Structures are given as structure tokens and as C-alpha cells.
C-alpha positions as CSV (number, residue, x, y, z in Angstrom):
1,M,0.0,0.0,0.0
2,E,1.4,3.4,-1.0
3,I,1.1,6.4,1.2
4,N,1.5,10.1,0.4
5,N,3.8,12.5,2.1
6,E,1.1,13.9,4.4
7,Q,0.2,10.4,5.6
8,L,3.9,9.6,6.0
9,K,4.4,12.7,8.1
10,K,1.5,11.8,10.4
11,L,2.9,8.3,10.8
12,I,6.3,9.5,11.7
13,D,4.9,12.2,14.1
14,L,2.8,9.5,15.9
15,S,5.8,7.2,16.2
16,G,8.0,9.9,17.8
17,M,10.8,9.1,15.3
18,D,13.3,11.8,14.3
19,V,13.2,11.2,10.6
20,A,12.6,13.8,7.8
21,V,9.8,12.8,5.5
22,E,11.9,13.5,2.4
23,H,14.6,11.1,3.7
24,A,12.3,8.3,4.9
25,V,12.7,4.8,3.4
26,S,10.6,1.7,3.6
27,D,12.5,0.5,6.7
28,D,11.6,3.8,8.5
29,I,7.9,3.1,7.8
30,T,8.2,-0.4,9.3
31,K,10.0,1.1,12.4
32,A,7.3,3.7,12.7
33,L,4.6,1.2,12.7
34,I,6.4,-0.9,15.3
35,A,6.9,2.1,17.5
36,I,3.2,3.0,17.3
37,E,2.2,-0.6,18.0
38,R,4.4,-0.5,21.2
39,K,2.7,2.7,22.3
40,I,-0.7,1.1,21.8
41,L,0.3,-2.0,23.7
42,S,1.7,0.0,26.6
43,F,-1.5,2.0,26.8
44,G,-3.6,-1.1,26.7
45,S,-1.5,-2.9,29.3
46,D,-2.6,-3.3,32.9
47,A,0.9,-2.5,34.1
48,M,-0.3,0.7,35.6
49,T,-3.3,-0.2,37.7
50,V,-5.6,2.7,38.3
51,P,-7.4,2.5,41.7
52,A,-11.2,2.4,41.4
53,E,-11.5,5.7,43.3
54,F,-8.7,7.5,41.5
55,N,-9.6,11.1,40.6
56,I,-7.7,13.7,38.7
57,L,-8.8,17.4,38.1
58,I,-7.6,19.3,35.0
59,V,-7.9,23.1,35.3
60,D,-7.3,24.8,31.9
61,D,-9.1,27.5,29.9
62,L,-7.8,26.2,26.5
63,E,-10.2,23.6,24.9
64,L,-7.4,22.1,22.7
65,S,-5.2,21.5,25.7
66,I,-8.1,19.9,27.6
67,Y,-9.0,17.7,24.7
68,Q,-5.4,16.5,24.1
69,F,-4.8,15.6,27.8
70,N,-8.3,14.1,28.2
71,Q,-7.7,11.7,25.4
72,L,-4.3,10.7,26.6
73,L,-5.5,10.0,30.1
74,K,-8.5,7.9,28.9
75,K,-6.1,5.6,27.0
76,V,-4.5,4.6,30.3
77,G,-7.9,4.2,32.0
78,I,-8.2,7.6,33.7
79,V,-11.3,9.7,33.2
80,P,-10.5,13.2,34.5
81,T,-12.7,15.9,35.9
82,V,-12.4,19.2,34.0
83,A,-12.7,22.8,35.2
84,R,-12.1,25.8,32.9
85,N,-11.6,28.5,35.5
86,K,-10.8,29.1,39.2
87,D,-14.4,29.1,40.4
88,E,-15.3,25.9,38.6
89,A,-12.1,24.3,40.0
90,V,-12.9,25.3,43.6
91,A,-16.4,24.0,43.3
92,E,-15.1,20.6,42.1
93,L,-12.4,20.6,44.9
94,K,-15.1,21.0,47.5
95,K,-17.1,18.0,46.1
96,K,-14.5,15.3,46.5
97,K,-10.8,14.4,47.0
98,F,-8.5,14.4,44.0
99,D,-5.3,12.4,43.8
100,F,-3.8,14.8,41.2
101,I,-4.7,18.3,40.3
102,V,-3.2,19.7,37.1
103,V,-3.4,23.5,37.0
104,D,-2.7,25.9,34.1
105,L,-1.0,28.8,35.8
106,F,-2.7,31.4,33.6
107,L,-6.5,31.3,34.0
108,P,-6.3,33.6,32.1
109,D,-3.7,35.5,34.3
110,A,-1.2,34.2,36.8
111,Q,-3.0,35.7,39.8
112,D,-6.0,33.4,39.3
113,G,-3.6,30.4,39.0
114,L,-1.7,31.3,42.1
115,E,-4.9,31.9,44.1
116,L,-6.2,28.5,43.0
117,I,-2.9,26.8,44.0
118,E,-3.2,28.4,47.5
119,E,-6.8,27.0,47.7
120,C,-5.5,23.5,46.6
121,I,-2.8,23.7,49.3
122,N,-5.3,24.6,52.0
123,L,-7.5,21.7,51.0
124,R,-4.6,19.3,50.9
125,E,-3.9,20.1,54.5
126,A,-7.4,19.1,55.2
127,K,-6.6,15.8,53.4
128,K,-8.9,16.5,50.5
129,T,-6.3,16.6,47.7
130,N,-2.9,15.0,47.0
131,K,-0.3,16.0,44.4
132,I,-0.5,19.4,42.6
133,I,1.1,19.8,39.2
134,V,1.3,23.2,37.5
135,M,1.8,23.7,33.8
136,S,2.7,27.0,32.1
137,G,4.4,28.4,29.1
138,T,6.0,31.2,31.2
139,D,9.7,31.7,31.3
140,D,9.4,33.9,34.4
141,K,11.6,32.1,36.9
142,S,10.1,34.1,39.8
143,L,6.6,32.8,39.0
144,V,7.9,29.2,38.9
145,E,9.7,29.7,42.2
146,K,6.6,31.2,43.7
147,C,4.6,28.1,42.8
148,Y,7.1,25.8,44.5
149,K,7.2,28.0,47.6
150,L,3.4,27.7,47.8
151,G,3.9,24.0,47.9
152,I,3.3,22.4,44.5
153,D,4.8,19.0,43.7
154,E,5.8,19.5,40.1
155,F,6.1,22.3,37.5
156,V,5.8,21.3,33.8
157,P,6.7,23.8,31.0
158,K,3.8,23.9,28.5
159,S,5.8,22.8,25.5
160,S,4.6,20.6,22.7
161,N,4.9,17.4,24.8
162,W,3.6,18.9,28.2
163,H,0.8,16.3,28.5
164,D,3.3,13.4,28.0
165,Q,5.5,14.9,30.8
166,I,2.6,15.1,33.1
167,L,1.5,11.5,32.4
168,K,5.1,10.5,33.0
169,Y,5.0,12.1,36.4
170,I,1.6,10.6,37.3
171,T,2.6,7.1,36.2
172,S,5.9,7.3,38.1
173,S,4.1,8.4,41.2
174,M,1.6,5.6,40.9
175,T,4.0,2.8,40.1
176,T,7.0,3.7,42.4
177,K,6.0,1.1,44.9
178,E,6.9,-2.5,45.8
179,H,5.2,-5.2,43.8
180,E,5.2,-8.9,44.6
181,D,7.3,-9.5,41.4
182,F,9.5,-6.4,41.4
183,F,10.4,-3.0,43.0
184,K,10.6,-0.1,40.5
185,Y,12.0,3.4,40.9
186,S,13.2,6.2,38.7
187,I,16.8,7.4,39.0
188,N,16.5,10.4,36.7
189,E,14.3,11.5,33.8
190,N,15.5,8.7,31.5
191,I,16.8,5.9,33.8
192,C,14.5,3.4,35.6
193,C,15.7,0.6,37.8
194,Y,13.9,-2.6,38.7
195,T,14.9,-4.8,41.6
196,I,13.6,-8.2,40.4
197,N,12.0,-10.4,43.0
198,K,10.6,-13.1,40.7
199,F,11.6,-14.2,37.3
200,N,9.8,-17.4,36.7
201,G,6.4,-18.2,35.1
202,K,4.8,-16.6,32.1
203,K,2.5,-14.4,34.2
204,H,5.5,-12.8,36.1
205,I,7.4,-12.2,32.8
206,D,4.4,-10.7,31.0
207,N,3.7,-8.3,33.8
208,L,7.3,-7.2,33.9
209,I,7.5,-6.7,30.1
210,K,4.3,-4.7,30.2
211,D,5.6,-2.4,32.9
212,V,8.9,-1.9,31.1
213,N,6.8,-0.9,28.0
214,T,5.1,1.7,30.1
215,S,8.4,3.0,31.4
216,L,9.9,3.2,27.9
217,F,6.8,5.0,26.6
218,T,7.0,7.6,29.3
219,G,10.6,8.5,28.6
220,Y,12.7,6.0,30.7
221,V,14.6,4.6,27.8
222,N,17.4,3.2,30.0
223,I,16.4,0.2,32.0
224,I,18.4,-1.5,34.7
225,F,17.5,-4.9,36.2
226,N,19.0,-5.5,39.6
227,M,19.0,-9.4,39.8
228,E,20.4,-9.8,43.3
229,N,17.3,-11.6,44.5
230,I,17.3,-14.1,41.7
231,K,19.5,-17.0,42.8
232,I,18.2,-19.8,40.7
233,F,17.4,-19.0,37.0
234,D,15.5,-21.2,34.5
235,D,17.3,-20.7,31.1
236,E,13.8,-21.1,29.5
237,Y,13.5,-17.4,30.0
238,T,16.8,-16.3,28.6
239,G,15.1,-14.9,25.5
240,V,13.3,-12.3,27.6
241,F,16.7,-10.5,28.0
242,T,17.0,-10.3,24.2
243,E,13.5,-8.9,23.9
244,L,14.2,-6.3,26.6
245,Y,17.5,-5.4,25.0
246,K,15.8,-4.8,21.7
247,M,13.0,-2.8,23.2
248,C,15.4,-0.4,24.9
249,K,17.6,-0.1,21.8
250,E,14.7,0.8,19.6
251,Q,14.0,3.7,21.9
252,G,17.6,4.9,21.8
253,G,18.4,3.6,25.3
254,Q,20.2,0.7,27.0
255,F,19.3,-2.4,28.9
256,M,21.7,-3.4,31.7
257,L,21.9,-6.2,34.3
258,V,23.3,-5.8,37.8
259,K,24.3,-8.4,40.4
260,I,23.5,-11.5,38.4
261,S,23.9,-15.0,39.8
262,D,26.1,-17.7,38.3
263,S,23.0,-19.4,36.8
264,V,22.0,-16.2,35.0
265,K,25.6,-15.7,33.9
266,D,25.7,-19.2,32.5
267,A,22.4,-18.8,30.7
268,L,23.6,-15.5,29.1
269,A,26.8,-17.1,28.0
270,D,25.1,-20.1,26.4
271,A,22.9,-17.7,24.4
272,F,25.9,-15.5,23.5
273,L,24.3,-12.5,25.3
274,D,27.0,-12.0,27.8
275,T,28.9,-9.8,25.3
276,L,25.8,-8.0,24.1
277,I,24.1,-7.0,27.4
278,P,26.2,-4.9,29.8
279,I,26.6,-6.5,33.2
280,Y,27.6,-4.5,36.4
281,S,28.3,-5.3,40.0
282,T,26.3,-2.3,41.3
283,V,23.5,0.0,40.2
284,D,25.7,3.0,40.6
285,A,28.2,1.6,38.2
286,A,25.5,1.0,35.6
287,V,24.1,4.6,36.1
288,S,27.6,6.0,35.8
289,K,28.1,4.2,32.5
290,I,24.9,5.6,31.1
291,C,25.5,9.2,32.3
292,G,29.2,9.1,31.5
């Protein structure tokens, strides 16, 4: 099937690839389709479990911004409440508790936004709200500092990918906890570390891969597996390391292993992966290699 330049541009934009339309070849189209498929799979996964009573409030006076963020959240199972000004937001805040409040600083001016933030902080002290995220296109550092001094949790510049950055913050906040199978935490904006507790059985592996997919999609392109709790390893699952290595590489990142046992080491050697996948004795050493 042939596609025109406009269709090709949309395909590349959706995939997130950095390829000029005029230089794209058939392989680039295939890669773009794979990248889009991975995004869809990560959205459809149950890796990020949304609590039944989870609530998020979006406060913005721009319909396009509301629509974009609304659609993105719905794909991961979150149906937000929307307010278009300070008064509407305060009315919603008095009705119920919100886990996250996303506030556009200019509603339409900064004073309205700051007053709303203060109201959110007061209600949070009464245990009616949780994390407060402020977004704005302002380059006024004093305004940003004022927001943090008031007590917000995160400030996101309103650039072209602001909604992705907010989703990344929300998913990180919701998934940085101990699971039966693994413990996950972010090291910086593009490195995520997993301490693996279980690495046997298809269900455990599938859940882990789904969660890594979510991490990759939200910008954590470098994945570190701390394997210190895995003493006995079934080489039936060696191929999973190959899959994870490819997933990270496709996103421009790296997959690394830390503190592997002799059984894991032997399985990697038998599959000729010991020279392909970097192995380190500590997480700090792996992070230093990525950052260095």
C-alpha cells in the first residue's frame, strides 16, 4: 500500500521518530509502525493499575489542551474531571478528594492560578487533595519559584509534549512502589531501575515486560535490572533478556543487568548474550556508564 507525504508525516509524528519525510525509506515506515504498536500495547496494558476511586482534576481554559490531555488519560484508564476557571475548580475541589490536580497557571492570568494553588494547598492540608502539578508556558523564573514556595509538587513547562511529561510524572508516582514481582523506581528523567523479586512463570514475565513498556513510553529509555534476589534461574526465560535489550535499543536507550547469579551468567553465555548486554556489580556503576 502506497502512502502520500502527508500520511507519512503523520505516521512519523505519531511514532515519535526523528526522521525527515523526504529522507524516509521503507524500513523507516516499518519502524514507525512498530513504535506506534508498542505505544498502543503500553496504553492497553494493565501495568499501571488505576485504583477504582482514582480522581484527577484538570484546570485549563484552552479547549485544545483539555482535549489532548483528556484523550491521553483515557487511554490509560483515567477519566479526569475538567474545570475551565478558578471558580469551577474550587467547586469541584469542595465536592471530592483528588489524587492529582493539574493547573494551568494562567487562568487567564497568573493571579488566578496562584490563588487556585493556594486553595489547593489549603484543601490538601485538610486531606482532600494530594499532588499538585502546575503547567505553564511562562519563562518567568520568579513565578515558577513562587509556585514551588506555595507547595506544589511539580512544574511542567507547557511545550509541545507537556501532556506526555505530566503523564510520566503521574505514572511514576503511581508505580513507584513495591510489587510482589519487582520494585521499580526512577533514577532520573530517563533511567528506571527494577529490583527483580521473581523471574519465573509466564505471568510474572508478562507483567514485567508490560511495565517496562510503560516506562519506555514515558521516557525512561534506559532500563536497569537488579537481579540480586534471583539465585536460581531457568534458562527457558533467557530470550526475555534479548527482547528487553531490543525494546530499549529501539527507543535509543540501553538495557543493563546488575548483580547476576552464576545461573544467570551461564544462561547468558550459552545464548551469546554476555557480550551484548552490559553487566555490572552495582546499580551505581550502571548509572555512571549511562550518564558518562
